[in-house]
N, C-alpha and C positions, 0 to 999 in steps of 0.2 A: 898849192902854196901852204906852208906851215904857218900856224897862228903866230902872231907877233909875241915875242917873249915879254915885252913890256906889258902887253895886255894880260898875259897869264899871271904875271907878278901881281898886278892890281886885283885880278879876280881872286887870287889866293888871299889877299888882304880882306876882301869882302867876306869870303867864307870864314876866315879866322875871327873877324869882328862880329860875326852873326849879322851882317848887313843885308839889306834888301836890294840896293841899287848901286850902280856905278855910273858916274858921268865923266866923260872925257871931252874937253873943250880946248881948242887951240888957244895958247897964250895964258891959260889958267892952270893951277894945280888940279889933279884929279880930285873928284869929290865922291864920297860914299854916303849912303843914307842908312842910319842905324836907328831903329825904334822911332822912325818918323822924322828924325833930325838929320840935316845935311852937315857933313863933317869934311872940310878940306884936308887933303893929305899933303900938307905943306912940306913934308920931307922929300917930296918928289918935285923935280924940276918940271915946269910946264912944258907940254909938247908944242912944237910949232905946227903950222898948217900941214906941212908935208907929212909929219909924223902921224897926225890924226888920220889922214887919208890912208897912209900905209897900214895903220892898224885895222881900219875897216876893210881894206882890200884883202888883208890876210885871212879874213874869215868869210868873205863872200865868194862863192864859187864863180868861176870865170864867166859862165853863161848867164849869170844874173847881174853882173856889174852894169850891164846896159840898162837894167831896170832902175838902178840908182841914178845913172846919168840922165835918164829920161824923166824920172819923177822927182829927183833931188831928195829922195827918201827911200828907205828900204827896211822891211821887217824880216827877221830870220831868227833861228834858234842856234845856240852854240853850246857844246858840251865841253867842260873842263874838269878834270879829275873826278869824273862821275857826277858832277853837278851841272844842271842845264840852266842856261840863261836865255831869256828873251831879249833880242837885240833890236834896237832901232837906230839906224844911221841916217843922218840928215844934214843938210847944209844950213848954216846960219852966218849971215854976213859974208857969204862966199866961201866959207871954210867948213870942213867936215866936223861934225860932232857926233858923239855916240852916247846912247843911254842903254844900259844893260840892267835887266831885272832878274834876280835870282829866282828860280823856280824850285820850290822844295820837292825833293824826290818822293817823300812820303805823302800820300794823299790822306789828309787828316779827316777825322769824323766830325760830325756836327758838335759833339760834346767837346772834342779837343779844340775846336775853333770858337767855342762859346756861342754857338748859334742855336736858335730855338728849335725844340723838337717838332714844332709845327711844320718845319720844312719837309720832314719825313713823309707827311701825308701827300705832298705834291709828287714825290718820287713813286708813289703807289698808284697814281692815276694812269689810265689807259690812253688818254688823250688830253689835249689842252695846251695852252700857251702860258709859260711861266717865264718871267723876265726879272733878272737881277740888275739893279741900277745903282748908280753912285758915281762919284768923281773917279778919275784915273788914280790907281794906286791904293784903292780902298778895299781890295779883296774880292772883287766880283768873280774873277776867274777861279780863285780858290774855293769860293762857295759853290760855283757850278761843278767843279771837280768833285767836291764832297757829295753833291747830289747824284752825279753820274756814278760814282763808285758805290754809293748806297744801293742804287739799282743793280749794278753789276754784282754786288755781293749777295743780293737777296732774291732776285728773280731771273728767269731765263728770257732775255730780250735780245733783239738785234739793235745795237746802238751804233750810230754814226756821228762822229764829231767833225765839224768843219771849222778850221782855225787858221789864223794867219799871225804868227806861225803856230804849229802844235806846241802846247806848253806841257801840261802834265801828261805823262805816259801811263796809260791804264793797262793793267794785266788782267786779261779775261778771267773771270771767276765762273759765275753762273751764266753770264751773258756773252754774246759775241760782240766784239768791239772793233770797229774800223775807224781809224783816225786819218782824216784827209787834210792835207795842208794846201792852202790856196797858193797858186803859182808853181807848186810842185806836183800835186796830185789832181788839181782841178784849176781851170782858169779864173774862177771867181766863186764867191759865196753863192750867188744866185744860180750858177750852173750846177754846183754841187747839190744845192737844195732840190733843184728840178730833177736831178738824177735819182734822188732818194725815193721818188715815187715808183721807181722800177727796181728797187733793191730790197723789197720786203723788209722795210725798216720799221721798228717800233718806237724808238726814241732818237731824236735828233738834237744835237747840241750845236748851236751856232755861236762861235766865239764872240762875234760882235755884229750887230746889224748896222750897216753903214749906209745903205742906199735903198731906194724904192724897190728895186728888184728883189733884194734880200728880204725886206720886210713883207712884201706882197707874197712871196713864196712861203715864208714862215707862217703867215696867217692862214694861207691855204692848207699847208701841211697840218696845222693844228685842227683845222676843220674836218680834215679827211682821215681821222683815225690815228694821228701820231701825237706823241707827247713831245713838244718842242720847248727846249730851254735855251735862253739866249741872254745877252746883255745889251744895255744902252747907256750912254753917258748922259743920264738925266738925273735930276735931284730927288724926285719923289714920284708917287704913283700917278697923281693927276697930270704932272708934266709929261710923264712917260706916255700916257694915253693920248694926250694932245700931240706929242711929237710923232707918234705912229700915224695918226689920222692926217696930220699936216703933210706927211710925206707923199700923200696921194693927190692927184688932180682934184680940183673942187667938185667936179661932176661925179666923182667916185666916193667922196667922203661920207655921204649918208649910208651907202652900202657897206663901207668899211666899218662904220660905227656898229651896224647890225652884226657884221661878222665878228668883230672884236668883243661885242657884248656877249656873244654866244660861245666864243672859243677861249677867251682869257680865263686862266686858272687863278693867277695871282701875280703880284708884283712885290718884290723884296728890295727895299732901298737900304743900303748899309754905308756906314762910315767907320773908320778905324781911328780911335782917339788914344793919345798917350795915357797910359795907366799910371796913377800916382806911384805905384810900387815898382814900375818899370815895365817896358814892353808896350803892347797895344791891346786895346779892348774894343770889341765891336759894339756899335749902337745901330739900331735898325728900325725900319717901319715895314709892316707887312699888311698888304691889301689882299683880301680874299674876295673873289668875285661871287657875291651873292645876288639875290634878286634886286636889292636896292642899288647896288653898284652897276649891275647890268642895265637897269633902267636909266641911270644917270648917263652911262656911256651912250646908250641908244638915243637919248633925248638931247645929247650935246651939252650936258650940265656937269662936266667933269670938275668944275670949280667947287662942287659940293662933296667930292670924294673924300677930302680930308676930314670933313665933319663925320662922315660915315665911319671912317677908321677910328676916330676919337670915341665914338659912342658904341662901338661893336667889339669891345674886348672880350665879351662873353662868347663871341663866335670865333675867337682866336686871332682877331686882328690886333696889331701892335702899333701904337702911336709913337713916333720918333721923339717928340718933345716930352712925353710922359716917361719914356725910357731914359732919356738923357737926365731928367730930374732924378730918377731912381739911382742912376750911376753916381750922381753927385752925392745923394743921401747916403749911399753905401760906402762913400770914400774912395770909389774906384777912379774917378776923374775929377778935375777941378771945375769949378763953376765957369771959369774963363774958357776952358776948352769946350765944355758942353755948350756954352752960349754961342760959340763960333759955328756950331753945326745945327742949332735950333731951326726948325722950319718956321715957327712963329715965336719970336722972342717973348711976346706978351704971354702967350700960352705956356711957354716954358717956365717963365717966372711964376705964373699961377700954380703950376704943378709943384714948384719948389716950396 
């Protein structure tokens, strides 16, 4: 079935307006997101329930429509005029809605993304577990793509990505890259991770760790000579460590703390804030797993991890509240926007 012409017209608007997202909801005008702000396209007549379902059906291959009917949600990718979109179709109040995220064709470098040079050191590691965290829509996938392409451009490795759906498309340079899409190339993240142990893999990118099986396999892979890069929807380093440990049964958690204390390389938490001059600018926290952090993880004292980050800038760690204050002082972001993302408002005010 050909894609719905109404959808293609709206995607053309997203591209022309340099937008990042498109939302289609029955009974409401389409909405696009530009530089972080939602903009209703009031010149378009709202779609009815049947129209929104028809639009989703037009881009879902027939043998996957049952997935949507069974789960009431589906993830896929869609290409339009050479631009790829990540699509989520879902039901809300009984009707179909769509959220589409534009995926930039060009994989940008750390410098182009205004990310710290410190990330490059993690791409040079032979093994370990590196996690990018933050809310939905704050650039986690883009950061991971930059890290993978840095490896691809500089060293000869075998890289496997496991994604739902595949987002950025990598062109092999010095590395071999295989991109596996869940439900298309593999039944699950966990199954794909397990198979990497037999595929002579050096670097594994897991698009998102959603369940116990995936996290367990990722920790094991990082322990057994692989560099594992992944994402979680958590707010900071301490919360990320706790989330991983809490995914395991109580009787396994002490052992997981030991495993994580030894295999964790670092945790990068990021936010995208509206820039005063236009566009978005990243703010971030970086935890590097040193002896002090490893001990805190092993001893179940992750509530003190934030203090280690604040006092370890000389080792390359980056404190989110300090960075937010720096962005305000440089005139990059407003105090109000920075305050919204502060980890500890009092600490943020102190840095100001």
